C-alpha positions in Angstrom: 50.9 107.0 -165.6 47.6 105.5 -165.1 45.6 105.4 -161.9 44.4 102.1 -160.8 41.6 101.4 -158.3 42.5 99.0 -155.6 39.9 96.8 -153.7 39.6 97.7 -150.0 41.5 95.3 -147.9 40.2 93.8 -144.7 42.9 94.3 -142.1 41.3 92.0 -139.5 40.9 88.3 -140.1 39.1 85.7 -138.1 41.3 84.2 -135.5 39.1 81.2 -134.7 36.6 80.5 -132.0 39.1 79.2 -129.4 41.3 82.3 -129.8 38.2 84.5 -129.4 37.1 82.6 -126.3 40.5 82.9 -124.8 40.6 86.7 -125.4 37.1 87.2 -124.0 37.8 85.1 -121.0 40.9 87.1 -120.3 38.8 90.3 -120.6 36.3 89.0 -118.1 39.0 88.0 -115.6 40.8 91.3 -115.9 37.5 93.1 -115.3 37.0 91.1 -112.0 40.5 92.0 -110.9 40.1 95.7 -111.7 36.9 95.9 -109.8 37.3 93.9 -106.5 34.3 95.8 -105.1 32.1 93.6 -107.4 33.1 90.4 -105.7 33.7 91.4 -102.2 30.0 91.5 -101.3 29.6 88.0 -103.0 32.2 86.7 -100.5 31.4 88.6 -97.4 27.7 88.0 -97.3 27.9 84.2 -97.3 30.8 84.4 -94.8 28.6 86.6 -92.6 25.7 84.2 -92.6 28.1 81.3 -92.0 29.6 82.9 -88.9 26.1 84.0 -87.6 24.7 80.5 -88.0 27.6 79.0 -86.1 27.3 81.5 -83.3 23.5 81.2 -83.0 22.9 77.5 -83.6 26.3 75.7 -83.4 26.0 74.3 -79.9 22.3 73.8 -80.0 22.4 72.0 -83.3 25.1 69.6 -82.1 22.9 68.6 -79.2 19.4 68.8 -80.7 20.1 67.6 -84.3 22.9 65.1 -83.6 25.3 66.9 -85.9 28.8 66.2 -84.8 30.4 69.3 -86.5 28.0 72.1 -87.3 30.7 74.2 -89.0 31.3 71.4 -91.5 27.5 71.1 -91.9 27.2 74.8 -92.8 30.4 75.3 -94.9 28.8 73.9 -98.1 25.9 76.2 -97.7 28.2 79.2 -97.6 30.2 78.0 -100.6 27.1 77.4 -102.7 25.7 80.7 -101.6 28.9 82.5 -102.8 28.8 80.6 -106.1 25.3 81.9 -106.8 26.5 85.5 -106.3 27.7 85.6 -109.9 27.8 88.9 -111.8 28.5 87.7 -115.3 25.1 88.8 -116.6 25.7 92.2 -115.1 28.9 92.7 -117.0 27.4 91.3 -120.2 24.3 93.5 -120.1 26.5 96.6 -119.7 28.3 95.6 -122.9 24.9 95.3 -124.6 23.7 98.6 -123.2 26.8 100.6 -124.2 26.9 99.2 -127.7 30.0 96.9 -127.4 27.9 93.9 -128.3 26.8 95.6 -131.6 30.4 96.6 -132.4 31.4 93.0 -132.3 29.1 92.4 -135.3 31.4 94.6 -137.3 34.4 92.5 -136.6 35.4 88.9 -137.3 35.0 88.0 -133.6 32.5 85.3 -132.8 29.8 86.9 -130.6 29.3 83.5 -129.0 32.9 83.8 -127.7 31.7 86.8 -125.6 29.1 84.6 -123.9 31.4 81.7 -123.4 34.2 84.0 -122.2 31.8 85.6 -119.7 30.9 82.2 -118.3 34.5 81.1 -118.1 35.3 84.3 -116.3 32.7 83.4 -113.7 34.3 80.0 -113.3 37.5 81.8 -112.2 35.4 83.9 -109.8 33.6 80.9 -108.3 37.0 79.1 -107.8 38.2 82.2 -106.0 35.2 82.4 -103.7 35.3 78.7 -102.9 39.0 78.5 -102.2 38.8 81.4 -99.7 35.7 80.0 -97.9 37.2 76.5 -97.8 40.4 78.0 -96.4 38.4 79.9 -93.8 36.7 76.7 -92.8 40.0 74.9 -92.6 41.3 77.7 -90.3 38.5 77.2 -87.9 38.9 73.4 -87.8 36.6 72.0 -90.5 38.1 68.9 -92.0 37.1 66.7 -95.0 36.3 63.0 -95.0 39.0 60.9 -96.5 42.0 62.5 -98.1 41.8 66.2 -97.4 42.9 67.4 -100.8 40.5 65.0 -102.7 37.6 66.1 -100.5 38.4 69.8 -101.1 38.8 69.3 -104.8 35.5 67.3 -104.9 33.6 70.1 -103.2 35.3 72.7 -105.4 34.4 70.8 -108.6 30.8 70.4 -107.6 30.6 74.1 -106.7 32.0 75.2 -110.0 29.4 73.2 -111.9 26.7 74.8 -109.8 28.1 78.3 -110.1 28.5 78.3 -113.8 25.0 76.9 -114.2 23.6 79.7 -112.1 25.7 82.3 -113.9 24.1 81.1 -117.1 20.7 82.3 -115.7 21.9 85.9 -115.3 23.6 85.7 -118.8 20.4 84.4 -120.3 18.4 87.3 -118.7 20.9 89.8 -120.0 20.8 88.4 -123.5 17.0 88.1 -123.6 16.1 91.5 -122.1 19.1 93.8 -122.4 17.9 95.3 -119.2 20.3 96.1 -116.4 17.6 96.2 -113.8 16.2 92.8 -114.9 19.6 91.2 -114.9 20.5 92.5 -111.5 17.4 90.7 -110.0 18.6 87.3 -111.2 20.0 86.5 -107.7 16.5 86.8 -106.2 15.8 83.5 -108.0 18.3 81.7 -105.7 16.9 82.9 -102.4 13.8 80.7 -102.2 15.8 77.8 -103.6 18.5 78.2 -101.0 16.1 78.3 -98.0 14.1 75.4 -99.3 17.0 73.1 -98.6 18.4 71.2 -95.6 20.6 74.2 -94.9 19.9 74.5 -91.2 18.9 71.0 -90.2 19.0 67.5 -91.7 16.2 66.4 -93.9 15.0 63.5 -91.7 14.0 66.1 -89.1 11.7 68.0 -91.4 8.0 67.6 -91.6 4.9 68.6 -93.6 4.9 70.7 -96.8 8.4 72.0 -96.1 9.9 68.5 -96.3 8.0 67.9 -99.6 9.3 71.2 -101.0 12.9 70.4 -100.0 12.6 67.0 -101.6 11.7 68.4 -105.0 14.3 71.2 -104.9 17.4 70.1 -107.0 19.7 72.3 -104.9 18.9 70.0 -102.0 20.8 67.1 -103.7 23.7 69.3 -104.7 24.0 70.5 -101.1 23.8 66.9 -99.7 26.4 65.8 -102.2 28.7 68.6 -101.2 28.3 67.7 -97.5 29.2 64.1 -98.2 32.8 65.3 -98.9 32.9 66.6 -95.3 31.2 63.8 -93.3 31.2 60.5 -95.2 31.7 60.2 -98.9 28.5 58.5 -100.1 28.4 57.3 -103.7 24.6 57.5 -103.9 24.5 61.1 -102.6 27.3 62.1 -105.1 25.4 60.5 -108.0 22.2 62.3 -107.1 24.1 65.6 -106.7 25.9 65.3 -110.0 22.7 64.4 -111.7 20.9 67.3 -110.2 23.6 69.8 -111.1 23.9 68.3 -114.6 20.2 68.7 -115.3 20.3 72.2 -113.8 23.2 73.2 -116.1 21.4 71.7 -119.1 18.3 73.8 -118.4 20.3 77.0 -117.8 22.6 76.5 -120.7 19.6 75.8 -122.9 18.0 79.1 -121.9 21.3 80.9 -122.6 21.5 79.4 -126.1 17.9 80.4 -126.9 18.5 84.0 -125.5 21.8 84.2 -127.5 20.0 83.2 -130.8 17.3 85.8 -130.1 19.9 88.5 -129.4 21.9 87.6 -132.5 18.8 88.0 -134.7 18.2 91.5 -133.2 21.7 92.6 -134.1 
């Protein structure tokens, strides 16, 4: 009886990029559902500011600014605010810090699937935030221009594009730095961009340097396009908003790709 040496067999085989993305997306969604405390602040803070703005300026704005429905005027601000509260980068940087990212390099799983799955998981989170806020707006009397369902879907679609573009910023920071602290500060980027918009009053009423700053802020056009679904659907505003959010996503996705390539070389 002779002993024969057998070649070691690989028990795991590549399943394909789409299968890997599906698995990683499911992992991201399950993580959100297991830790509701991670998305409750992202929902309650925009809701708090929405209610405070209505209480403080609602009646005044209708008389002074000529806004017929200040709740409808403020709802897109709250929805975009919630969409910017994405935590995908935080989850990804924890995987990098605890070694899960490196473990993937020892398996047939595409590491890019982890990034794509994280972003798709954030899409699910943004849809959840937006639907709840739109539902709250509906409950207090906010109505959309034209067919209600189409208006709500239009606002939701625009918000998802903006939200996934913003999530890509935190993901890029996580990949580039591997630092939990740096990734958690990604939201700070949004604050000046949010306040340099016609969030409180219409653009024609602005003056001076503030009006100029608002005009060059791309989020201004996303916000105005979102508002058009609530007041009067305007093709020009929608085109500008889609162009702005498209360019925004191109920049943030480009940064994510560069950061991913750098992280892949380090592994």
